[in-house]
C-alpha positions as CSV (number, residue, x, y, z in Angstrom):
1,M,3.6,16.9,-5.5
2,S,6.7,16.3,-3.4
3,L,6.4,14.6,0.0
4,D,9.2,14.2,2.5
5,V,8.6,11.5,5.0
6,S,10.9,10.9,8.0
7,G,11.2,7.3,9.1
8,K,9.7,4.3,7.3
9,L,6.3,4.7,5.5
10,L,4.3,1.7,6.6
11,S,1.1,2.4,4.8
12,L,-0.7,5.0,2.8
13,V,-4.5,5.1,2.8
14,S,-7.2,7.5,2.0
15,S,-9.9,8.2,4.5
16,R,-12.5,10.7,5.5
17,V,-12.3,12.5,8.8
18,E,-15.4,11.7,10.8
19,Y,-16.7,13.1,14.1
20,R,-17.9,10.5,16.5
21,D,-18.6,10.6,20.2
22,G,-16.6,13.8,20.8
23,E,-13.6,12.7,18.7
24,Y,-12.4,13.1,15.1
25,V,-11.7,9.6,13.6
26,V,-9.7,8.5,10.6
27,R,-10.5,5.0,9.6
28,I,-7.8,2.5,8.6
29,P,-8.9,-0.3,6.3
30,E,-9.0,-3.8,7.9
31,S,-6.7,-5.1,5.2
32,E,-3.9,-2.9,6.5
33,V,-4.0,-4.7,9.9
34,E,-4.5,-8.1,8.3
35,D,-1.5,-7.6,6.0
36,G,0.6,-6.6,9.0
37,D,1.3,-3.1,8.0
38,V,-0.3,-1.6,11.1
39,E,-1.2,-3.2,14.5
40,E,-4.2,-2.6,16.6
41,G,-3.4,-0.7,19.8
42,E,-0.1,0.8,18.5
43,V,0.4,4.5,18.1
44,Y,1.2,5.9,14.6
45,R,2.0,9.3,13.2
46,I,-0.6,10.3,10.6
47,G,0.2,12.6,7.7
48,V,-2.5,14.6,5.9
49,I,-2.3,15.5,2.2
50,D,-4.3,18.4,0.8
51,P,-7.4,16.8,-1.0
52,S,-6.7,19.0,-4.0
53,E,-3.5,17.0,-4.5
54,V,-5.2,13.7,-4.5
55,E,-6.7,12.1,-7.7
56,E,-10.5,11.9,-7.7
57,A,-11.8,8.3,-7.7
58,G,-15.2,6.8,-8.2
59,G,-16.6,8.8,-11.2
60,A,-20.3,9.6,-11.6
61,G,-22.4,8.3,-8.7
62,G,-19.3,7.1,-6.8
63,S,-19.3,7.7,-3.1
64,S,-15.7,6.8,-2.4
65,G,-14.5,10.5,-2.5
66,S,-10.9,11.3,-3.1
67,Q,-8.4,8.5,-3.1
68,L,-4.9,7.9,-4.3
69,Q,-4.8,5.4,-7.2
70,P,-2.6,2.3,-6.8
71,P,0.9,3.0,-8.3
72,V,0.9,-0.2,-10.3
73,E,-1.3,-1.8,-13.0
74,E,-2.2,-5.3,-13.9
75,G,0.4,-6.8,-16.3
76,E,3.0,-4.3,-15.3
77,I,6.6,-5.6,-14.8
78,R,8.4,-4.4,-11.6
79,Y,11.8,-5.0,-10.1
80,V,11.3,-5.3,-6.3
81,E,13.2,-6.3,-3.2
82,I,11.3,-8.5,-0.6
83,E,11.4,-6.6,2.7
84,D,9.2,-8.7,4.9
85,I,7.2,-11.9,5.1
86,G,3.4,-11.7,5.6
87,K,1.4,-13.7,8.1
88,Q,0.6,-16.2,5.4
89,G,4.3,-16.7,4.4
90,D,4.3,-14.6,1.2
91,G,7.0,-12.1,0.4
92,I,6.2,-8.4,0.9
93,A,7.7,-5.7,-1.2
94,R,6.9,-2.0,-1.0
95,V,6.9,0.5,-3.9
96,E,5.9,4.1,-4.2
97,R,4.0,5.6,-1.2
98,G,4.6,2.3,0.7
99,Y,2.2,0.5,-1.5
100,V,2.5,-3.3,-0.9
101,I,3.1,-6.0,-3.5
102,I,2.6,-9.5,-2.2
103,V,5.0,-11.9,-3.8
104,P,4.2,-15.6,-3.2
105,G,7.5,-17.6,-2.9
106,G,9.6,-14.5,-2.1
107,E,12.0,-14.5,0.8
108,V,13.4,-11.5,2.7
109,G,16.3,-10.0,0.7
110,D,15.3,-11.5,-2.6
111,R,15.6,-9.1,-5.6
112,V,13.1,-10.3,-8.1
113,K,11.3,-9.3,-11.3
114,V,7.6,-9.7,-10.9
115,E,4.5,-9.3,-13.1
116,V,1.6,-7.7,-11.3
117,E,-1.3,-10.1,-11.6
118,E,-4.0,-8.5,-9.4
119,V,-4.4,-4.9,-8.1
120,K,-6.5,-3.9,-5.1
121,E,-6.8,-0.5,-3.4
122,N,-4.2,-1.2,-0.7
123,F,-2.1,-4.0,-2.2
124,A,-1.2,-5.9,-5.3
125,V,-0.1,-9.5,-6.0
126,G,2.8,-10.2,-8.2
127,E,4.2,-13.4,-9.7
128,I,8.0,-13.9,-9.8
129,I,9.2,-14.1,-13.4
130,E,12.9,-13.8,-12.7
131,E,14.9,-14.3,-9.5
132,D,18.2,-12.7,-8.3
133,V,17.9,-9.6,-10.4
134,Y,19.8,-6.4,-9.7
135,E,18.7,-2.9,-10.9
């Protein structure tokens, strides 16, 4: 699948469209707001991807529906550039689809080699294993 996005991709989430009180609603996970990717009250452009293009998650008995899988795995080594600082002072790097890797100790502009330690649906945590690297 090829996806052209104009502007900066801040976040990519999977969500069901729900009808509530005369409106259709797309939920944004709380973690996206807590991580500073989106802000309550702001207006954002929402893209919609055909569900047939999205990997199925959950397996037998799962109720999570279709969701994109994180683009990183635990133990994976990545070269990233720190783009922002999160609310708790950690470095923030973005990889494919705007997926966030939180890098404790990272500073804006740092190019670092990280090992992914923890992977969640909307973000991962990586430990710096080498600083000042250039791809």
